[in-house]
N, C-alpha and C positions, 0 to 999 in steps of 0.2 A: 131817236131813243124813245122807248115806251116805258112809262112808269105806271104801275097799278097800285093803288092804295085800297083800303077797305071800302071806300066810297067813290073813288074817281079813277079815270083813265086819263093820262096826260101823254100827248105825243108831241115830239119836238125834234127839229133838225137844226143843228148849229145855233142853239139859243142858250142864253145865260138866264137861268131861272132859279127861284127859291120855292121850295115846297114845304109845307108843314101839314102833318096829318095826324089826326086822332082817330079813335074808333068810329066816330059817327060824323066826322067833318074833315074836309081837306081845303087848304088854301094854297094859292099860287100867285107869284109875282114874277113878271118877265122883265128882266133888266134890258136884255138885248135880243132881238129876233121875235119869233112868234111861237106859240104853243097851243095845241088843241086841248080842250078841257071838257070832259063829259062825265056823266054818271056811270057807274058800273052796272046800274040797274038797266037791263035791256029794254024795259018798257018806257024809259025816259029818253026821248029822242032829242031834246034840246041840248045844244052844245055851243061852245064859243071858241073862236080863235082869239087868244089873248095876245095883244100887241105890246111892244116895248113901253114900259112905264105904267102898265095897267096891272090890276089884281082882280081876283075873283075867288069866291068861296063856294063850297058845295056841301050841303048837309045830306046825310043819308036819306035815300028815297025821295030826293028833291032834285030838280034841275039846278045847274050852276047859276049863281047870281050874275046879273048883268055886269060885265067888267067895268071897273071904275078906275079913273086915273089917280095915281098916287102923287101927292105933291113932291116936287123935286127935292125939297129939303128933307123929306122922310124916306126917300128911296134907299139910301145907303144903309139905313137902320131897319129896314122892313122886317127881317127875320128876328132882330133883337127886340122888337115891339110886340111879338106874338108869343103866347104861352099856351101850353096845354093844361087843362085842369088836372088836379091831382090824380084822378082816375084815368087820365089820358084819353078822355072821350071827346071833349069839345075844345075849341080854340078860343082863347081870350085875347082881345086886341087892346093895346094901349096906344092911343092916338095923340097923347099930349106931346108937345115939343119941349117940355121943360127938362130939367136935369134928371140924371139917373137916380138921384136921391129919392125922387117921388116913386120910383119903381118898387121900392120896398113896401109901399102901402097898397099895392094892388092886391085885391082879395081874389084868391084862386078858388072859386067854388067848385 
């Protein structure tokens, strides 16, 4: 499968992935399998293969960030901890392991 967002191209075969995308940023998490992750800007040649348990983010006109491993305790809630700003431009990340009650206090700039 090939996914194209405003900032990224994602290619995957038989993988379980989560994707969040705003106007100027895209994030990916791979639960199982692998996925290719690159910028839609043809002048940016850096790309990564994201493996199971890893995430990466890509901002417009930039290469993807080096993949980093997501703690096992946070993997099942990966998509629930990411939010788009009100203008749907950027991704906000909530990394706390505390209760959902704290989520009401996240400022979405």
